KELUMBA-661772 format. One record per residue: residue in three letters; chain; x, y, z of N, C-alpha, C, O, CB in turn. Coordinates in Angstrom, 2 decimals. Glycine has a CB too. Layout:
# KELUMBA-661772
<rec resn="ALA" chain="A" n_x="X" n_y="Y" n_z="Z" ca_x="X" ca_y="Y" ca_z="Z" c_x="X" c_y="Y" c_z="Z" o_x="X" o_y="Y" o_z="Z" cb_x="X" cb_y="Y" cb_z="Z"/>
...
END
This chain:
# KELUMBA-661772
<rec resn="UNK" chain="A" n_x="188.18" n_y="133.53" n_z="124.38" ca_x="188.21" ca_y="132.23" ca_z="125.09" c_x="186.70" c_y="133.11" c_z="125.95" o_x="186.33" o_y="134.24" o_z="125.64" cb_x="190.06" cb_y="131.65" cb_z="126.15"/>
<rec resn="UNK" chain="A" n_x="186.01" n_y="132.19" n_z="127.11" ca_x="184.89" ca_y="132.07" ca_z="127.69" c_x="184.62" c_y="131.45" c_z="128.97" o_x="184.83" o_y="130.25" o_z="129.13" cb_x="184.29" cb_y="131.59" cb_z="126.94"/>
<rec resn="UNK" chain="A" n_x="183.93" n_y="132.54" n_z="130.35" ca_x="184.52" ca_y="131.30" ca_z="130.78" c_x="182.92" c_y="130.63" c_z="131.41" o_x="182.21" o_y="131.12" o_z="132.29" cb_x="186.00" cb_y="131.57" cb_z="132.06"/>
<rec resn="UNK" chain="A" n_x="182.70" n_y="129.31" n_z="130.57" ca_x="181.77" ca_y="128.32" ca_z="130.87" c_x="180.71" c_y="128.68" c_z="132.46" o_x="180.81" o_y="129.04" o_z="133.64" cb_x="182.79" cb_y="126.89" cb_z="130.98"/>
<rec resn="UNK" chain="A" n_x="180.01" n_y="128.37" n_z="131.72" ca_x="178.69" ca_y="128.91" ca_z="132.75" c_x="178.12" c_y="127.80" c_z="134.05" o_x="177.65" o_y="127.91" o_z="135.19" cb_x="177.16" cb_y="129.17" cb_z="131.60"/>
<rec resn="UNK" chain="A" n_x="178.67" n_y="126.15" n_z="132.63" ca_x="178.52" ca_y="125.34" ca_z="133.98" c_x="179.83" c_y="124.44" c_z="135.05" o_x="179.55" o_y="123.76" o_z="136.04" cb_x="177.52" cb_y="124.24" cb_z="133.47"/>
<rec resn="UNK" chain="A" n_x="181.52" n_y="124.74" n_z="134.41" ca_x="181.98" ca_y="124.43" ca_z="135.11" c_x="182.92" c_y="125.55" c_z="135.85" o_x="183.62" o_y="125.29" o_z="136.83" cb_x="182.31" cb_y="123.44" cb_z="134.65"/>
<rec resn="UNK" chain="A" n_x="182.80" n_y="127.40" n_z="134.94" ca_x="183.33" ca_y="128.29" ca_z="135.85" c_x="185.26" c_y="128.92" c_z="135.40" o_x="186.00" o_y="129.88" o_z="135.64" cb_x="183.17" cb_y="127.28" cb_z="137.42"/>
<rec resn="UNK" chain="A" n_x="185.28" n_y="126.95" n_z="134.26" ca_x="186.31" ca_y="127.58" ca_z="133.81" c_x="186.80" c_y="128.82" c_z="132.84" o_x="185.68" o_y="129.28" o_z="132.65" cb_x="186.65" cb_y="126.82" cb_z="133.52"/>
<rec resn="UNK" chain="A" n_x="187.56" n_y="129.59" n_z="132.18" ca_x="188.04" ca_y="129.92" ca_z="131.52" c_x="188.50" c_y="129.10" c_z="130.36" o_x="189.59" o_y="128.53" o_z="130.42" cb_x="188.60" cb_y="130.40" cb_z="132.10"/>
<rec resn="UNK" chain="A" n_x="187.54" n_y="128.98" n_z="129.02" ca_x="188.25" ca_y="127.76" ca_z="128.45" c_x="188.05" c_y="128.39" c_z="127.33" o_x="187.59" o_y="129.54" o_z="127.39" cb_x="187.75" cb_y="126.20" cb_z="128.61"/>
<rec resn="UNK" chain="A" n_x="188.49" n_y="127.51" n_z="125.44" ca_x="187.97" ca_y="127.60" ca_z="124.09" c_x="186.73" c_y="127.88" c_z="124.35" o_x="186.33" o_y="127.54" o_z="125.47" cb_x="188.12" cb_y="126.45" cb_z="123.21"/>
<rec resn="UNK" chain="A" n_x="185.94" n_y="128.42" n_z="123.59" ca_x="183.81" ca_y="127.70" ca_z="123.44" c_x="183.76" c_y="127.09" c_z="121.79" o_x="184.36" o_y="127.39" o_z="120.76" cb_x="181.98" cb_y="129.67" cb_z="123.51"/>
<rec resn="UNK" chain="A" n_x="182.86" n_y="126.25" n_z="122.08" ca_x="182.42" ca_y="125.74" ca_z="121.49" c_x="181.72" c_y="126.11" c_z="119.79" o_x="180.88" o_y="127.01" o_z="119.73" cb_x="181.90" cb_y="125.45" cb_z="122.38"/>
<rec resn="UNK" chain="A" n_x="182.03" n_y="125.55" n_z="118.79" ca_x="181.65" ca_y="125.64" ca_z="117.93" c_x="180.43" c_y="125.56" c_z="117.26" o_x="179.92" o_y="126.43" o_z="116.56" cb_x="182.17" cb_y="125.28" cb_z="117.71"/>
<rec resn="UNK" chain="A" n_x="179.88" n_y="124.18" n_z="117.59" ca_x="179.42" ca_y="123.84" ca_z="116.97" c_x="178.10" c_y="123.14" c_z="117.68" o_x="178.33" o_y="121.99" o_z="118.06" cb_x="180.28" cb_y="123.35" cb_z="116.31"/>
<rec resn="UNK" chain="A" n_x="176.94" n_y="123.56" n_z="117.89" ca_x="175.83" ca_y="122.88" ca_z="118.89" c_x="174.64" c_y="122.00" c_z="118.60" o_x="173.47" o_y="122.21" o_z="118.90" cb_x="175.21" cb_y="123.85" cb_z="119.53"/>
<rec resn="UNK" chain="A" n_x="175.24" n_y="120.83" n_z="117.86" ca_x="174.71" ca_y="120.19" ca_z="116.43" c_x="173.18" c_y="120.15" c_z="117.42" o_x="173.20" o_y="120.50" o_z="118.60" cb_x="175.65" cb_y="118.27" cb_z="115.65"/>
<rec resn="UNK" chain="A" n_x="171.63" n_y="119.59" n_z="116.60" ca_x="170.72" ca_y="120.16" ca_z="117.10" c_x="170.30" c_y="121.10" c_z="117.43" o_x="169.11" o_y="121.32" o_z="117.22" cb_x="170.59" cb_y="119.92" cb_z="117.56"/>
<rec resn="UNK" chain="A" n_x="170.99" n_y="121.88" n_z="117.98" ca_x="169.83" ca_y="124.06" ca_z="118.35" c_x="170.79" c_y="124.48" c_z="117.48" o_x="171.86" o_y="124.19" o_z="116.96" cb_x="169.84" cb_y="125.45" cb_z="120.53"/>
<rec resn="UNK" chain="A" n_x="169.13" n_y="126.02" n_z="117.62" ca_x="169.96" ca_y="126.36" ca_z="117.01" c_x="169.00" c_y="127.86" c_z="117.88" o_x="168.23" o_y="128.03" o_z="118.83" cb_x="170.22" cb_y="125.83" cb_z="115.27"/>
<rec resn="UNK" chain="A" n_x="169.82" n_y="128.79" n_z="116.63" ca_x="168.10" ca_y="130.46" ca_z="117.18" c_x="169.74" c_y="131.19" c_z="119.12" o_x="170.95" o_y="131.11" o_z="119.37" cb_x="164.58" cb_y="128.53" cb_z="118.77"/>
<rec resn="UNK" chain="A" n_x="168.50" n_y="131.73" n_z="119.76" ca_x="169.00" ca_y="131.94" ca_z="120.57" c_x="169.67" c_y="131.44" c_z="122.02" o_x="170.11" o_y="132.08" o_z="122.97" cb_x="168.50" cb_y="132.43" cb_z="120.48"/>
<rec resn="UNK" chain="A" n_x="169.53" n_y="129.76" n_z="121.68" ca_x="170.52" ca_y="128.92" ca_z="122.26" c_x="171.45" c_y="128.04" c_z="121.68" o_x="172.25" o_y="127.36" o_z="122.31" cb_x="170.00" cb_y="128.27" cb_z="122.95"/>
<rec resn="UNK" chain="A" n_x="171.32" n_y="128.08" n_z="120.47" ca_x="173.14" ca_y="128.07" ca_z="119.68" c_x="173.29" c_y="129.51" c_z="120.41" o_x="173.46" o_y="129.15" o_z="121.58" cb_x="173.43" cb_y="128.12" cb_z="117.30"/>
<rec resn="UNK" chain="A" n_x="173.31" n_y="130.34" n_z="120.42" ca_x="174.07" ca_y="131.89" ca_z="120.22" c_x="174.63" c_y="131.18" c_z="122.06" o_x="175.82" o_y="130.93" o_z="122.29" cb_x="172.64" cb_y="134.02" cb_z="119.94"/>
<rec resn="UNK" chain="A" n_x="173.29" n_y="130.93" n_z="123.33" ca_x="173.89" ca_y="130.90" ca_z="124.51" c_x="175.07" c_y="130.12" c_z="124.72" o_x="176.00" o_y="130.75" o_z="125.23" cb_x="173.06" cb_y="130.56" cb_z="125.31"/>
<rec resn="UNK" chain="A" n_x="175.27" n_y="129.00" n_z="124.50" ca_x="175.80" ca_y="127.67" ca_z="124.36" c_x="176.59" c_y="128.13" c_z="123.82" o_x="177.62" o_y="128.02" o_z="124.48" cb_x="175.22" cb_y="126.57" cb_z="123.82"/>
<rec resn="UNK" chain="A" n_x="176.79" n_y="128.77" n_z="122.64" ca_x="178.72" ca_y="129.27" ca_z="121.58" c_x="178.66" c_y="130.24" c_z="122.15" o_x="179.57" o_y="130.90" o_z="121.65" cb_x="179.07" cb_y="129.65" cb_z="119.57"/>
<rec resn="UNK" chain="A" n_x="178.06" n_y="131.03" n_z="123.14" ca_x="178.79" ca_y="132.39" ca_z="124.26" c_x="179.08" c_y="131.85" c_z="125.93" o_x="179.19" o_y="132.66" o_z="126.85" cb_x="177.37" cb_y="133.96" cb_z="124.45"/>
<rec resn="UNK" chain="A" n_x="179.19" n_y="130.21" n_z="126.12" ca_x="178.76" ca_y="130.17" ca_z="127.41" c_x="179.58" c_y="128.51" c_z="127.66" o_x="180.38" o_y="128.38" o_z="128.58" cb_x="176.84" cb_y="130.37" cb_z="127.58"/>
<rec resn="UNK" chain="A" n_x="179.45" n_y="128.07" n_z="127.31" ca_x="179.53" ca_y="126.74" ca_z="127.30" c_x="181.07" c_y="125.84" c_z="126.30" o_x="181.13" o_y="125.57" o_z="125.10" cb_x="177.96" cb_y="126.43" cb_z="126.69"/>
<rec resn="UNK" chain="A" n_x="181.70" n_y="125.69" n_z="126.97" ca_x="182.70" ca_y="125.32" ca_z="127.25" c_x="183.18" c_y="123.54" c_z="125.89" o_x="182.31" o_y="123.27" o_z="125.06" cb_x="182.42" cb_y="125.20" cb_z="129.07"/>
<rec resn="UNK" chain="A" n_x="184.36" n_y="122.72" n_z="125.90" ca_x="183.73" ca_y="121.49" ca_z="125.40" c_x="183.72" c_y="120.63" c_z="126.14" o_x="182.83" o_y="119.78" o_z="126.20" cb_x="184.15" cb_y="120.99" cb_z="124.41"/>
<rec resn="UNK" chain="A" n_x="185.04" n_y="120.70" n_z="127.06" ca_x="184.51" ca_y="119.73" ca_z="128.07" c_x="182.74" c_y="119.24" c_z="128.40" o_x="181.99" o_y="118.31" o_z="128.11" cb_x="185.06" cb_y="120.38" cb_z="129.32"/>
<rec resn="UNK" chain="A" n_x="182.70" n_y="120.75" n_z="129.30" ca_x="181.10" ca_y="120.35" ca_z="129.73" c_x="179.63" c_y="120.14" c_z="128.22" o_x="178.46" o_y="119.84" o_z="128.44" cb_x="180.57" cb_y="122.00" cb_z="130.95"/>
<rec resn="UNK" chain="A" n_x="180.05" n_y="120.34" n_z="127.25" ca_x="179.37" ca_y="120.10" ca_z="125.65" c_x="179.49" c_y="118.43" c_z="126.03" o_x="178.43" o_y="117.80" o_z="126.15" cb_x="180.53" cb_y="120.83" cb_z="123.86"/>
<rec resn="UNK" chain="A" n_x="180.87" n_y="117.68" n_z="126.23" ca_x="180.11" ca_y="116.90" ca_z="125.65" c_x="179.53" c_y="115.47" c_z="126.59" o_x="178.91" o_y="114.43" o_z="126.39" cb_x="180.91" cb_y="116.63" cb_z="124.45"/>
<rec resn="UNK" chain="A" n_x="180.44" n_y="116.50" n_z="128.16" ca_x="179.47" ca_y="115.29" ca_z="129.16" c_x="177.66" c_y="115.98" c_z="129.36" o_x="176.99" o_y="115.54" o_z="130.29" cb_x="180.44" cb_y="115.16" cb_z="131.28"/>
<rec resn="UNK" chain="A" n_x="176.93" n_y="117.23" n_z="128.22" ca_x="175.50" ca_y="117.15" ca_z="127.63" c_x="174.82" c_y="116.58" c_z="126.68" o_x="173.59" o_y="116.51" o_z="126.57" cb_x="175.20" cb_y="117.97" cb_z="127.38"/>
<rec resn="UNK" chain="A" n_x="175.95" n_y="116.01" n_z="125.71" ca_x="175.51" ca_y="115.01" ca_z="124.99" c_x="175.09" c_y="113.76" c_z="125.56" o_x="173.97" o_y="113.27" o_z="125.49" cb_x="176.34" cb_y="114.80" cb_z="124.19"/>
<rec resn="UNK" chain="A" n_x="176.54" n_y="113.08" n_z="126.36" ca_x="175.73" ca_y="112.06" ca_z="127.21" c_x="174.52" c_y="112.16" c_z="127.65" o_x="173.53" o_y="111.43" o_z="127.56" cb_x="176.22" cb_y="111.83" cb_z="128.22"/>
<rec resn="UNK" chain="A" n_x="174.78" n_y="113.33" n_z="128.23" ca_x="173.67" ca_y="113.44" ca_z="129.66" c_x="172.12" c_y="113.19" c_z="128.31" o_x="171.15" o_y="112.45" o_z="128.45" cb_x="173.76" cb_y="115.80" cb_z="130.94"/>
<rec resn="UNK" chain="A" n_x="172.48" n_y="114.24" n_z="126.96" ca_x="170.97" ca_y="114.22" ca_z="126.24" c_x="171.32" c_y="112.88" c_z="126.02" o_x="170.82" o_y="112.76" o_z="127.14" cb_x="170.48" cb_y="115.28" cb_z="124.76"/>
<rec resn="UNK" chain="A" n_x="171.58" n_y="112.08" n_z="125.79" ca_x="171.36" ca_y="110.70" ca_z="125.25" c_x="170.89" c_y="110.12" c_z="126.17" o_x="170.21" o_y="109.13" o_z="125.87" cb_x="172.41" cb_y="109.97" cb_z="124.74"/>
<rec resn="UNK" chain="A" n_x="171.01" n_y="110.42" n_z="127.46" ca_x="170.20" ca_y="109.46" ca_z="128.67" c_x="168.55" c_y="110.26" c_z="128.63" o_x="167.41" o_y="109.87" o_z="128.88" cb_x="171.18" cb_y="109.66" cb_z="130.69"/>
<rec resn="UNK" chain="A" n_x="168.94" n_y="111.14" n_z="128.32" ca_x="167.38" ca_y="112.03" ca_z="128.44" c_x="166.61" c_y="111.71" c_z="127.70" o_x="165.38" o_y="111.67" o_z="127.78" cb_x="167.26" cb_y="113.45" cb_z="128.22"/>
<rec resn="UNK" chain="A" n_x="167.24" n_y="111.46" n_z="126.96" ca_x="166.27" ca_y="110.95" ca_z="125.84" c_x="165.38" c_y="109.30" c_z="125.46" o_x="164.32" o_y="108.87" o_z="125.00" cb_x="167.16" cb_y="111.18" cb_z="124.75"/>
<rec resn="UNK" chain="A" n_x="166.66" n_y="108.86" n_z="126.01" ca_x="166.26" ca_y="107.25" ca_z="125.97" c_x="165.01" c_y="106.97" c_z="127.30" o_x="164.12" o_y="106.14" o_z="127.12" cb_x="167.98" cb_y="106.15" cb_z="126.34"/>
<rec resn="UNK" chain="A" n_x="165.10" n_y="107.87" n_z="128.73" ca_x="165.14" ca_y="107.65" ca_z="129.27" c_x="163.60" c_y="107.99" c_z="129.42" o_x="162.90" o_y="107.69" o_z="130.39" cb_x="166.13" cb_y="107.83" cb_z="129.69"/>
<rec resn="UNK" chain="A" n_x="163.17" n_y="108.72" n_z="128.21" ca_x="162.12" ca_y="109.44" ca_z="128.31" c_x="161.85" c_y="109.49" c_z="127.18" o_x="161.72" o_y="110.55" o_z="126.57" cb_x="162.15" cb_y="110.53" cb_z="128.90"/>
<rec resn="UNK" chain="A" n_x="161.71" n_y="108.28" n_z="126.64" ca_x="161.60" ca_y="107.54" ca_z="124.93" c_x="161.25" c_y="108.67" c_z="124.19" o_x="160.14" o_y="108.56" o_z="123.66" cb_x="160.28" cb_y="106.20" cb_z="124.59"/>
<rec resn="UNK" chain="A" n_x="161.90" n_y="109.86" n_z="123.95" ca_x="161.72" ca_y="111.59" ca_z="123.79" c_x="161.95" c_y="110.96" c_z="121.99" o_x="162.97" o_y="110.39" o_z="121.59" cb_x="163.37" cb_y="113.13" cb_z="124.84"/>
<rec resn="UNK" chain="A" n_x="160.34" n_y="111.36" n_z="120.92" ca_x="160.80" ca_y="111.08" ca_z="119.66" c_x="161.36" c_y="112.33" c_z="118.93" o_x="161.02" o_y="113.47" o_z="118.62" cb_x="159.72" cb_y="110.47" cb_z="118.92"/>
<rec resn="UNK" chain="A" n_x="162.39" n_y="111.51" n_z="118.82" ca_x="162.83" ca_y="113.03" ca_z="117.75" c_x="162.51" c_y="113.67" c_z="117.00" o_x="163.18" o_y="114.69" o_z="116.89" cb_x="163.50" cb_y="113.15" cb_z="117.10"/>
<rec resn="UNK" chain="A" n_x="161.60" n_y="113.52" n_z="116.28" ca_x="160.55" ca_y="114.02" ca_z="115.38" c_x="159.34" c_y="114.97" c_z="115.96" o_x="158.42" o_y="115.47" o_z="115.32" cb_x="159.95" cb_y="112.81" cb_z="114.79"/>
<rec resn="UNK" chain="A" n_x="159.63" n_y="115.07" n_z="117.37" ca_x="157.97" ca_y="115.42" ca_z="117.66" c_x="159.24" c_y="117.48" c_z="117.79" o_x="160.41" o_y="117.69" o_z="118.10" cb_x="156.66" cb_y="114.17" cb_z="120.01"/>
<rec resn="UNK" chain="A" n_x="158.05" n_y="118.42" n_z="117.33" ca_x="158.70" ca_y="119.68" ca_z="117.77" c_x="158.60" c_y="119.67" c_z="119.82" o_x="159.55" o_y="120.20" o_z="120.39" cb_x="157.61" cb_y="121.20" cb_z="116.85"/>
<rec resn="UNK" chain="A" n_x="157.85" n_y="119.28" n_z="120.42" ca_x="157.50" ca_y="119.88" ca_z="121.79" c_x="159.09" c_y="118.42" c_z="122.58" o_x="159.45" o_y="118.25" o_z="123.75" cb_x="155.00" cb_y="119.56" cb_z="122.40"/>
<rec resn="UNK" chain="A" n_x="159.65" n_y="117.65" n_z="121.15" ca_x="160.70" ca_y="117.22" ca_z="122.46" c_x="161.52" c_y="118.34" c_z="121.87" o_x="162.29" o_y="118.89" o_z="122.66" cb_x="161.55" cb_y="115.40" cb_z="122.63"/>
<rec resn="UNK" chain="A" n_x="161.48" n_y="118.83" n_z="120.40" ca_x="162.71" ca_y="120.09" ca_z="120.37" c_x="162.29" c_y="120.74" c_z="121.55" o_x="162.93" o_y="120.48" o_z="122.57" cb_x="162.75" cb_y="121.31" cb_z="118.93"/>
<rec resn="UNK" chain="A" n_x="161.77" n_y="121.16" n_z="121.59" ca_x="161.03" ca_y="122.36" ca_z="123.69" c_x="162.00" c_y="122.11" c_z="123.89" o_x="163.04" o_y="122.68" o_z="123.54" cb_x="159.64" cb_y="121.89" cb_z="125.35"/>
<rec resn="UNK" chain="A" n_x="161.72" n_y="120.30" n_z="125.13" ca_x="162.44" ca_y="120.18" ca_z="125.91" c_x="163.63" c_y="120.04" c_z="126.15" o_x="164.05" o_y="120.20" o_z="127.30" cb_x="162.16" cb_y="119.75" cb_z="126.21"/>
<rec resn="UNK" chain="A" n_x="164.25" n_y="119.78" n_z="125.38" ca_x="165.39" ca_y="119.32" ca_z="124.70" c_x="165.89" c_y="121.50" c_z="125.24" o_x="166.77" o_y="121.63" o_z="126.09" cb_x="165.05" cb_y="118.44" cb_z="122.45"/>
<rec resn="UNK" chain="A" n_x="165.46" n_y="122.34" n_z="124.86" ca_x="166.27" ca_y="123.68" ca_z="124.48" c_x="165.92" c_y="124.07" c_z="126.45" o_x="166.62" o_y="124.44" o_z="127.39" cb_x="165.31" cb_y="125.07" cb_z="122.74"/>
<rec resn="UNK" chain="A" n_x="165.13" n_y="123.88" n_z="126.34" ca_x="165.00" ca_y="124.16" ca_z="128.15" c_x="166.28" c_y="123.19" c_z="129.17" o_x="166.72" o_y="123.63" o_z="130.24" cb_x="163.05" cb_y="123.43" cb_z="128.75"/>
<rec resn="UNK" chain="A" n_x="166.74" n_y="121.67" n_z="128.49" ca_x="167.20" ca_y="120.77" ca_z="129.39" c_x="168.40" c_y="121.19" c_z="129.84" o_x="168.91" o_y="121.28" o_z="130.95" cb_x="167.27" cb_y="119.52" cb_z="128.91"/>
<rec resn="UNK" chain="A" n_x="169.03" n_y="121.60" n_z="127.78" ca_x="170.38" ca_y="122.14" ca_z="127.63" c_x="170.44" c_y="123.09" c_z="128.39" o_x="169.92" o_y="122.77" o_z="129.45" cb_x="170.80" cb_y="122.53" cb_z="126.40"/>
<rec resn="UNK" chain="A" n_x="170.69" n_y="123.79" n_z="128.40" ca_x="169.55" ca_y="125.78" ca_z="129.18" c_x="170.03" c_y="125.13" c_z="130.87" o_x="171.19" o_y="125.12" o_z="131.28" cb_x="166.38" cb_y="125.91" cb_z="128.84"/>
<rec resn="UNK" chain="A" n_x="169.42" n_y="124.89" n_z="131.27" ca_x="169.10" ca_y="123.94" ca_z="132.46" c_x="171.08" c_y="123.57" c_z="133.20" o_x="171.77" o_y="124.00" o_z="134.13" cb_x="168.00" cb_y="122.07" cb_z="131.56"/>
<rec resn="UNK" chain="A" n_x="171.27" n_y="122.31" n_z="131.76" ca_x="172.27" ca_y="122.01" ca_z="132.07" c_x="173.79" c_y="122.77" c_z="132.63" o_x="174.62" o_y="122.61" o_z="133.52" cb_x="172.25" cb_y="121.48" cb_z="131.24"/>
<rec resn="UNK" chain="A" n_x="173.50" n_y="123.67" n_z="131.48" ca_x="174.61" ca_y="125.16" ca_z="131.67" c_x="174.37" c_y="126.20" c_z="132.79" o_x="175.24" o_y="126.93" o_z="133.28" cb_x="174.52" cb_y="126.18" cb_z="130.31"/>
<rec resn="UNK" chain="A" n_x="172.91" n_y="126.16" n_z="133.14" ca_x="172.51" ca_y="126.59" ca_z="134.40" c_x="172.65" c_y="128.25" c_z="133.26" o_x="173.61" o_y="129.01" o_z="133.46" cb_x="173.71" cb_y="126.10" cb_z="136.16"/>
<rec resn="UNK" chain="A" n_x="171.69" n_y="128.55" n_z="132.27" ca_x="171.50" ca_y="129.12" ca_z="131.36" c_x="169.55" c_y="129.96" c_z="131.62" o_x="168.89" o_y="130.70" o_z="130.89" cb_x="171.90" cb_y="127.92" cb_z="130.16"/>
<rec resn="UNK" chain="A" n_x="169.33" n_y="129.43" n_z="132.81" ca_x="167.86" ca_y="129.33" ca_z="132.48" c_x="167.31" c_y="129.31" c_z="133.52" o_x="166.70" o_y="128.28" o_z="133.80" cb_x="167.38" cb_y="128.28" cb_z="131.75"/>
<rec resn="UNK" chain="A" n_x="167.31" n_y="130.45" n_z="134.51" ca_x="166.99" ca_y="131.13" ca_z="136.08" c_x="166.07" c_y="130.35" c_z="136.48" o_x="164.86" o_y="130.50" o_z="136.33" cb_x="166.44" cb_y="132.72" cb_z="136.25"/>
<rec resn="UNK" chain="A" n_x="166.80" n_y="129.21" n_z="137.15" ca_x="165.63" ca_y="128.54" ca_z="137.96" c_x="164.84" c_y="127.15" c_z="137.88" o_x="164.07" o_y="126.68" o_z="138.71" cb_x="164.70" cb_y="129.32" cb_z="137.83"/>
<rec resn="UNK" chain="A" n_x="165.34" n_y="126.52" n_z="136.38" ca_x="164.98" ca_y="126.23" ca_z="135.80" c_x="165.75" c_y="124.36" c_z="136.60" o_x="166.76" o_y="124.37" o_z="137.31" cb_x="165.14" cb_y="127.17" cb_z="134.51"/>
<rec resn="UNK" chain="A" n_x="165.10" n_y="123.21" n_z="136.29" ca_x="165.43" ca_y="121.71" ca_z="137.01" c_x="166.12" c_y="121.52" c_z="135.90" o_x="166.09" o_y="122.49" o_z="135.15" cb_x="164.19" cb_y="120.46" cb_z="137.45"/>
<rec resn="UNK" chain="A" n_x="166.68" n_y="120.68" n_z="135.57" ca_x="167.13" ca_y="119.18" ca_z="134.69" c_x="166.73" c_y="118.50" c_z="135.29" o_x="166.69" o_y="118.27" o_z="136.50" cb_x="168.47" cb_y="118.65" cb_z="134.39"/>
<rec resn="UNK" chain="A" n_x="166.14" n_y="117.80" n_z="133.78" ca_x="165.08" ca_y="116.31" ca_z="134.40" c_x="166.83" c_y="115.80" c_z="134.88" o_x="168.01" o_y="116.12" o_z="134.68" cb_x="163.77" cb_y="114.80" cb_z="132.66"/>
<rec resn="UNK" chain="A" n_x="165.90" n_y="114.71" n_z="135.71" ca_x="166.25" ca_y="113.69" ca_z="136.29" c_x="166.51" c_y="111.92" c_z="135.61" o_x="165.76" o_y="110.96" o_z="135.44" cb_x="165.32" cb_y="113.85" cb_z="137.20"/>
<rec resn="UNK" chain="A" n_x="167.24" n_y="112.06" n_z="135.50" ca_x="167.75" ca_y="109.78" ca_z="135.09" c_x="168.34" c_y="109.85" c_z="135.39" o_x="169.23" o_y="110.66" o_z="135.65" cb_x="168.10" cb_y="108.67" cb_z="133.89"/>
<rec resn="UNK" chain="A" n_x="167.83" n_y="108.30" n_z="135.53" ca_x="168.69" ca_y="107.24" ca_z="136.70" c_x="169.75" c_y="106.91" c_z="135.56" o_x="169.69" o_y="106.44" o_z="134.42" cb_x="167.67" cb_y="105.53" cb_z="137.48"/>
<rec resn="UNK" chain="A" n_x="170.92" n_y="107.45" n_z="136.56" ca_x="172.34" ca_y="106.85" ca_z="135.61" c_x="172.91" c_y="105.85" c_z="136.81" o_x="173.12" o_y="106.20" o_z="137.97" cb_x="173.81" cb_y="108.35" cb_z="135.05"/>
<rec resn="UNK" chain="A" n_x="173.14" n_y="104.35" n_z="136.19" ca_x="174.11" ca_y="103.52" ca_z="136.88" c_x="175.87" c_y="103.77" c_z="136.14" o_x="176.39" o_y="103.74" o_z="135.03" cb_x="173.46" cb_y="101.79" cb_z="136.68"/>
<rec resn="UNK" chain="A" n_x="176.26" n_y="103.99" n_z="137.47" ca_x="178.03" ca_y="103.53" ca_z="136.44" c_x="178.01" c_y="102.31" c_z="136.41" o_x="177.49" o_y="101.29" o_z="136.86" cb_x="179.77" cb_y="103.87" cb_z="137.13"/>
<rec resn="UNK" chain="A" n_x="178.55" n_y="102.62" n_z="135.90" ca_x="179.15" ca_y="100.91" ca_z="135.18" c_x="180.40" c_y="100.41" c_z="135.99" o_x="181.43" o_y="101.09" o_z="136.03" cb_x="179.82" cb_y="101.02" cb_z="133.27"/>
<rec resn="UNK" chain="A" n_x="180.28" n_y="99.07" n_z="136.70" ca_x="180.76" ca_y="98.22" ca_z="136.59" c_x="182.97" c_y="98.17" c_z="136.48" o_x="183.32" o_y="97.87" o_z="135.34" cb_x="179.77" cb_y="97.87" cb_z="135.52"/>
<rec resn="UNK" chain="A" n_x="183.66" n_y="98.31" n_z="137.03" ca_x="184.90" ca_y="98.37" ca_z="137.06" c_x="185.20" c_y="96.80" c_z="137.04" o_x="186.36" o_y="96.39" o_z="137.06" cb_x="185.42" cb_y="99.23" cb_z="138.23"/>
END
């Protein structure tokens, strides 16, 4: 069990960190719960689309590494990229 750095709840840790490796993956596995991870995946897709990121560009990896750490509050004071989210109509 871990305490998720995003929601603060005691939950099972994530086991896979698609796209992330090394220190970033280790930090995520130690501080991210599956519920918040699923939120991140949605946010990551919005960031990729909003910023028109090229997933083949190494700079994109650097940017997304910073963003995931900011999302999980693991990067001291880093700001999460802003995206224009429009909630679907009911």
